[in-house]
C-alpha positions in Angstrom: 0.1 0.3 0.0 1.8 3.2 -1.4 1.0 6.6 1.8 1.8 9.8 1.1 2.6 12.9 2.3 -1.0 13.8 5.2 -2.5 16.6 4.7 -5.4 18.2 4.5 -7.1 19.5 0.6 -8.8 22.6 0.5 -9.8 24.6 -2.7 -9.7 28.1 -1.6 -11.1 30.3 -4.6 -9.3 34.0 -5.9 -12.9 34.8 -6.6 -14.3 37.6 -5.5 -18.0 36.3 -4.6 -21.6 38.8 -4.3 -23.7 37.8 -1.6 -27.6 38.4 -2.7 -31.0 37.2 -1.8 -32.0 33.6 -1.7 -32.7 31.5 -4.8 -34.8 28.4 -4.5 -34.1 26.0 -7.1 -34.6 21.9 -7.2 -32.1 20.8 -9.5 -30.2 17.9 -9.3 -27.4 17.3 -10.5 -26.4 14.4 -12.7 -23.8 13.0 -10.2 -22.6 9.5 -9.0 -22.5 8.4 -5.4 -21.3 5.3 -4.7 -20.5 4.1 -1.2 -17.0 2.8 -0.8 -18.1 1.9 2.7 -20.0 0.2 5.4 -19.6 0.2 8.8 -19.9 -3.1 10.4 -20.0 -2.4 13.9 -18.2 -5.0 16.9 -14.5 -5.1 16.1 -15.0 -3.5 12.5 -16.5 0.0 13.7 -19.3 1.8 13.6 -21.3 5.0 13.4 -18.4 7.8 11.6 -17.8 11.4 12.4 -17.2 14.0 9.8 -14.8 15.9 7.9 -12.5 13.4 6.7 -7.9 13.7 6.2 -6.4 13.2 2.8 -3.6 12.3 1.6 -1.1 12.6 -1.2 -1.6 9.0 -2.7 -5.2 9.1 -2.1 -5.3 7.6 0.9 -9.0 8.4 3.7 -8.2 8.7 7.4 -11.5 9.0 9.9 -12.3 8.1 13.2 -15.7 6.1 14.0 -17.2 7.2 17.9 -18.1 3.3 18.4 -17.2 -0.1 17.8 -13.5 -0.8 17.9 -11.9 -4.2 19.8 -13.5 -2.7 23.0 -15.9 -1.2 21.4 -14.3 2.2 22.6 -14.0 3.6 18.8 -12.0 3.7 16.1 -8.9 5.3 13.6 -9.8 3.8 10.4 -7.6 4.1 7.1 -9.4 3.5 3.6 -7.1 2.8 0.7 -8.0 2.7 -2.9 -6.5 -0.2 -4.8 -5.3 -0.7 -7.9 -8.3 -2.3 -9.5 -10.6 -0.5 -8.6 -12.2 -0.5 -5.0 -11.1 -0.1 -1.8 -9.4 -1.5 1.2 -10.1 -0.5 4.6 -7.4 -1.0 7.2 -7.6 -0.1 11.7 -4.7 2.0 12.9 -6.1 2.1 16.4 -8.9 1.0 18.5 -9.6 2.8 21.6 -9.1 1.0 25.0 -12.1 2.6 27.1 -9.0 4.1 29.8 -6.9 6.2 30.0 -5.8 6.0 26.2 -9.4 8.0 25.3 -12.8 6.6 24.8 -15.5 8.0 21.8 -13.4 9.5 19.4 -15.7 13.0 18.7 -14.3 15.0 15.5 -11.8 14.1 12.6 -8.3 14.0 12.3 -5.3 16.2 11.4 -2.3 16.2 10.3 1.4 17.6 10.8 4.7 17.6 8.5 6.0 14.8 9.7 2.0 12.5 9.2 1.4 12.2 12.3 -2.3 11.9 13.5 -4.6 13.9 15.9 -7.8 13.9 17.3 -10.3 13.9 20.3 -11.7 12.1 22.6 -15.0 12.5 24.4 -14.6 9.9 27.2 -11.9 8.4 28.7 -7.9 9.9 30.0 -6.7 10.7 33.3 -11.0 11.7 34.8 -12.7 10.6 31.7 -13.2 14.0 31.0 -11.8 13.1 27.3 -8.5 13.8 25.8 -5.8 15.2 22.8 -4.1 12.4 21.4 -1.3 11.6 18.4 -1.1 8.6 17.0 2.2 7.7 15.6 3.2 5.7 12.2 6.1 2.7 12.8 6.9 0.2 10.4 5.0 -2.3 13.1 1.8 0.1 12.6 1.0 3.6 14.6 1.4 4.5 18.4 -1.5 6.8 20.6 0.4 9.0 22.4 -2.3 11.0 24.7 -0.3 14.8 24.7 -3.6 16.2 26.9 -6.3 14.5 28.8 -8.8 17.1 30.9 -8.9 16.3 34.4 -11.1 20.3 35.6 -14.0 21.2 34.6 -12.8 25.0 34.6 -10.4 24.5 32.3 -12.7 22.4 29.8 -14.4 18.6 29.2 -15.3 16.7 26.6 -13.5 18.3 23.3 -15.9 17.2 20.2 -15.2 20.2 17.7 -11.0 19.1 15.5 -8.2 20.6 16.5 -5.8 23.8 13.8 -2.7 24.5 14.0 -0.6 27.1 13.7 2.7 27.9 12.3 4.3 27.3 16.0 3.1 24.2 16.1 0.5 24.9 18.8 -3.1 23.2 18.9 -6.5 25.3 19.0 -9.2 23.5 19.9 -12.9 23.8 21.9 -15.3 22.0 24.8 -18.3 22.4 24.6 -18.6 22.4 28.1 -16.6 23.3 31.6 -15.1 26.7 31.6 -15.3 29.7 33.4 -17.2 32.1 34.7 -20.9 29.5 33.3 -19.4 26.4 32.3 -20.4 27.0 28.2 -17.5 26.0 26.7 -14.0 27.0 25.8 -11.5 27.3 23.1 -8.1 25.7 24.6 -4.2 25.8 23.1 -1.8 23.2 23.7 2.1 24.2 23.6 4.8 21.7 23.0 7.5 22.5 24.9 10.1 20.2 22.1 9.9 17.2 24.8 6.8 15.5 24.5 5.4 17.6 26.4 2.2 19.9 26.1 1.2 22.6 28.5 -3.1 24.1 28.2 -3.4 27.5 28.5 -7.9 28.2 28.2 -8.0 31.4 25.8 -11.8 31.8 26.6 -14.0 30.5 28.7 -17.8 31.4 27.4 -20.4 33.6 29.0 -18.6 36.4 29.6 -20.2 39.9 27.5 -22.2 37.6 25.7 -20.0 35.9 23.8 -21.8 32.8 23.5 -22.4 29.2 24.5 -21.7 25.9 23.7 -19.3 25.7 20.8 -19.1 22.7 19.1 -17.4 23.4 16.5 -13.3 23.7 15.8 -12.2 26.8 15.0 -10.4 28.0 12.1 -7.0 30.7 11.6 -6.0 33.5 8.9 -3.1 34.1 7.9 -2.5 36.7 10.7 -3.1 34.6 13.5 -6.2 35.1 14.8 -8.6 32.8 15.5 -12.6 31.9 14.2 -15.5 30.0 15.6 -19.1 29.6 16.0 -21.4 28.4 18.6 -25.0 26.5 19.0 -26.2 29.2 21.9 -26.1 31.5 24.3 -27.6 34.7 25.2 -29.9 34.1 21.1 -30.1 31.9 18.7 -25.3 31.1 18.9 -22.7 33.5 17.0 -20.1 34.2 15.4 -16.8 34.9 17.0 -13.6 35.8 16.7 -10.3 36.1 18.7 -7.5 38.1 17.8 -4.0 37.8 19.9 -1.9 40.2 21.9 1.2 40.9 23.8 1.9 37.7 26.8 -0.3 34.8 25.5 -3.3 37.1 26.1 -6.8 37.3 23.3 -9.5 39.5 23.3 -13.1 38.1 21.8 -15.0 40.1 19.1 -18.7 38.9 18.7 -19.1 39.3 14.3 -23.4 38.4 14.7 -25.5 37.0 16.6 -28.4 34.6 15.2 -31.8 35.4 16.0 -33.5 32.2 14.6 -35.3 34.5 12.5 -34.6 35.5 8.7 -30.2 34.7 9.2 -30.7 31.6 10.9 -29.9 30.0 14.9 -27.8 26.9 16.0 -24.9 27.5 13.6 -22.8 24.4 14.3 -20.1 23.6 11.4 -16.6 25.3 11.1 -16.6 28.4 9.2 -13.9 28.5 6.1 -12.4 31.4 4.6 -11.7 32.7 0.4 -9.2 34.2 -0.4 -10.3 38.2 0.6 -10.4 36.9 4.4 -14.6 36.9 3.8 -15.9 33.9 6.2 -18.2 30.9 5.1 -21.0 28.5 7.5 -24.5 27.3 8.2 -26.9 28.2 10.2 -28.9 24.1 11.3 -32.3 26.1 11.6 -34.3 29.6 10.8 -34.2 31.4 8.0 -37.3 32.1 6.3 -37.7 28.7 3.6 -40.1 26.7 6.1 -42.3 26.6 8.5 -40.2 25.8 11.2 -37.2 26.7 9.4 -34.8 24.9 7.9 -31.4 26.7 8.3 -29.4 29.1 6.2 -25.8 29.7 4.2 -24.3 33.0 5.1 -21.8 34.9 4.5 -19.7 37.6 6.7 -17.5 40.1 4.7 -14.6 41.7 6.2 -15.1 45.2 6.2 -12.3 48.3 6.7 -14.4 49.1 9.7 -16.1 45.6 11.1 -17.9 42.6 9.2 -21.3 42.0 7.3 -23.4 38.9 7.4 -25.5 38.2 4.5 -27.4 34.7 3.7 -26.1 32.9 0.7 -29.3 30.7 0.5 -32.3 29.5 2.7 -33.3 26.4 2.6 -36.9 25.1 1.8 -37.4 21.5 3.0 -38.3 18.6 1.7 -36.4 17.9 -1.7 -34.5 21.3 -1.2 -32.9 19.8 2.0 -33.0 20.9 5.2 -30.4 21.5 8.8 -26.6 22.3 7.0 -24.8 21.4 10.1 -21.9 20.3 8.2 -18.7 22.7 6.9 -18.7 24.3 3.3 -15.6 23.3 1.3 -15.0 25.7 -2.1 -14.5 24.3 -5.5 -11.8 26.2 -7.2 -14.4 28.3 -9.2 -16.0 29.4 -6.2 -18.8 27.3 -5.7 -20.0 26.0 -2.4 -20.2 22.3 -1.8 -22.3 21.1 1.7 -24.6 18.4 3.3 -27.9 19.0 5.6 -28.8 15.6 8.2 -32.9 15.4 6.4 -34.0 16.9 3.8 -33.7 14.7 0.3 -38.1 13.3 -0.2 -39.6 10.8 1.3 -37.8 8.2 4.6 -35.6 9.1 7.4 -36.7 11.8 10.4 -40.5 12.1 10.4 -41.0 11.8 6.3 -38.3 14.3 6.3 -35.5 12.8 4.1 -32.8 11.5 5.0 -30.3 14.0 3.6 -28.3 15.4 1.0 -25.8 16.5 -1.2 -25.8 20.7 -1.9 -23.7 23.1 -4.4 -24.3 27.0 -4.2 -23.7 29.1 -7.5 -22.6 32.8 -6.8 -24.8 34.2 -10.3 -23.2 37.7 -11.5 -26.3 39.3 -10.2 -25.5 38.2 -6.5 -28.2 35.5 -6.0 -27.5 31.8 -5.4 -29.0 29.5 -7.0 -28.5 25.4 -5.7 -27.8 22.0 -7.1 -29.2 19.1 -5.4 -26.4 16.3 -5.9 -27.2 13.8 -4.3 -29.9 12.6 -2.4 -29.9 10.0 0.1 -31.8 6.7 1.0 -30.9 4.3 3.6 -30.1 1.3 2.3 -27.8 1.0 1.2 -26.4 5.0 0.5 -26.3 5.8 4.7 -28.2 8.4 6.5 -27.8 11.6 7.7 -24.5 13.2 6.4 -23.4 15.4 9.6 -20.4 17.1 8.1 -18.0 18.9 5.5 -17.3 17.3 1.9 -13.6 16.3 1.2 -12.3 17.5 -2.0 -9.9 15.0 -4.0 -7.8 16.4 -6.3 -9.9 14.9 -9.5 -12.5 17.0 -8.5 -14.7 14.0 -5.9 -15.9 14.6 -3.5 -15.6 12.7 0.0 -18.1 12.0 3.3 -19.2 10.4 6.0 -22.7 9.3 7.3 -23.3 8.3 10.8 -25.7 5.4 10.2 -27.4 3.5 6.7 -25.3 1.8 4.7 -25.8 -2.5 4.2 -25.5 -2.7 7.4 -26.8 0.3 9.5 -23.4 1.4 10.9 -22.9 4.7 8.8 -20.6 4.4 5.7 -17.9 6.8 3.3 -19.2 7.6 0.8 -18.2 9.5 -3.0 -19.8 12.0 -5.1 -18.7 11.6 -8.7 -19.7 14.9 -11.2 
């Protein structure tokens, strides 16, 4: 098996995208969805988490919440075979003790090919861990680089990790922290000898800055960090953290969701375009259906402040609803994502099993939606809840948390 350099693939468009009014379409593109792996439960793993990682050889890496030899979750690799098909290998099965349990996010990699992730359980006090997996000739070695041990400094991490230019790691916890236990943003700093130190950058609850940060963070070229909160003082927020001297940070709320036309409860990670504008999804709210089926939004960077605009409002039914994953750009400036519900009949109280969608800007401003795939529980999985990962050939990869041949989730490939 050929293993390449591990890196998260992202296409960032240099196109300046015009924000405008929503425009609902029910077009379906001629895209082909193919399940490349159906999880079988038990030792093979089940219920994959959102957000895959790809290396330069086309191998995919991810985690499952359940399964493995102790049923505490796994880290897996899927490798394309020369004659077609994919080979699955479990890189690590969590044991449920100090090594962690229930991996809660996708993976990131450093320049040496080591993988990093989080668990919501296990560790020194069963409050979660950040772990590293290192490749070796005889397999992979897991090392817990930090165990969460105190509710005041955050517990149950799960939004995903990100590196800065100095190899520090940043992440969020949806619970714990001071003053109100509404979650934290944390930094892990290596000392060069294998030890890491945690610092809490932000404890949510001050100055109406939101709470319950289930999403991870994104950094811009100046070292500022951006994220979302699911709730707190309204229907969630988009926030910015700016570094100051001596390890201090300042916090600014860029938008507070109302649950109305702007949407509510953003739970996915944000992305940046080449101009430094932010894009994301809100899983509820909007004016597209009676109970609010969600929105895609943009925050435009201005000379002074930020401008919020709704790019698209989901209408439910065949159009899709509840977009709770991370968006991704192609090199033409189109946005791709998933909805965990909608798409037609069946599943989730007959709302549908979820969709893959494309949002395209138009010359006059409005964005149009094209549904690329509507899921059915058998055999292609149901409820895709994460972002999509592109390869260099224009294919897209993602996961469904359930459904598939055995009902334990899938990894799928979407070919244009």
